[in-house]
N, C-alpha and C positions, 0 to 999 in steps of 0.2 A: 800299523795300528794307529787309529786316531787318538789324539790326546784327550782324555776325559775333561780336563779343565777347559780346553778350548771349546769343546762341544757345549759345555755348560755356559760359558761366557757368551757364545754365539746365541744360544737359546734364550738367555736372559736379555741380551741386547735386542734380539728380534722381538721378544715379548714386550719389551719396553717401547720399541718403535711402534708395534701394533697397538699398544695401549694409548700412546700419544696420538696416533692416527685416529683411533676410535674416539678419543676425547675431542679432537679437532672436528671430526665429522659430526659428533653430537652437538658441539657448540655451533657449528655452521647450520645444522638442521634447526636448532632452536632459534637462531636469528631469522631464518627463512620463515619459520612458523609464526614468529612474532610479526614479521613484515606482512605476511598474508592475513593474519588476524586484524591488523590495523587497516589493511586495504578492504577487507570484508566489512569491517565496521563502518568505514567511510561510504562504501557502496550501499550498505543497509540504510544509513542515514539519508543518502540521496534518494533511494527508492521510497522511503517513508515520506519524504518531502513531495515526491512526484505523485504518490498515491493520495496525499491530502489535497493537492492541486488538481488532480485528474477529474474530469467530468466525463463519465461514460455514457453509453447508450441508455442504460437503465435509469441513470439520473435524469437524462433528458426526457425519457418516457414518463417518469414520475412527475416531473415538472409540467409536462404536457397534460397529464391527467388532472393535476391540481388546477391548471389553468382552465381546462374544460369544465370542471366542477364549479369553479368560481364564475365563469361566464354563464353557465346554466342557472346558477343560483341568482345572479343579477338579472338575467332574462326573465326568470319566473317572478321576481319581485316587481320588475317593470311591467310585466303583463298584468299582474294583480293590481298595480296602481292604475294602469290604463283602463282596466275593466271597471274599477271603482269610479274613475272619472266619467266614463261613458254612462254608468248607472246614474250618477248624479245629474249629468246633463239630461238624460231621459226623464228623470224624476222632475227636474225643473221645467222641462218642456212639456210635461204631461203625457209623455209617451209610455207605452207599457215597458216594464222592466226587462232587461236583457237576461238571458240565461247564462 
């Protein structure tokens, strides 16, 4: 017949070892989670920096549209000035006004 005191001692000792292993596992898991959090924060900062510096296709298309609008506006102004010069030349030359 087994000794009840020995069984209790083994059970308490086993329980203590299990509690120590659980605490050690929890501590190691906490350290790993902290390390991963720091790594993710560093990667997030790097990605934010890349996104700020990144020039995408949409950005280039927007710049192209703005450039086209500016060129068209300048061309229209120059055409208006050229027409005004021709009208003035025609007026001074006594020619009929252009349309």
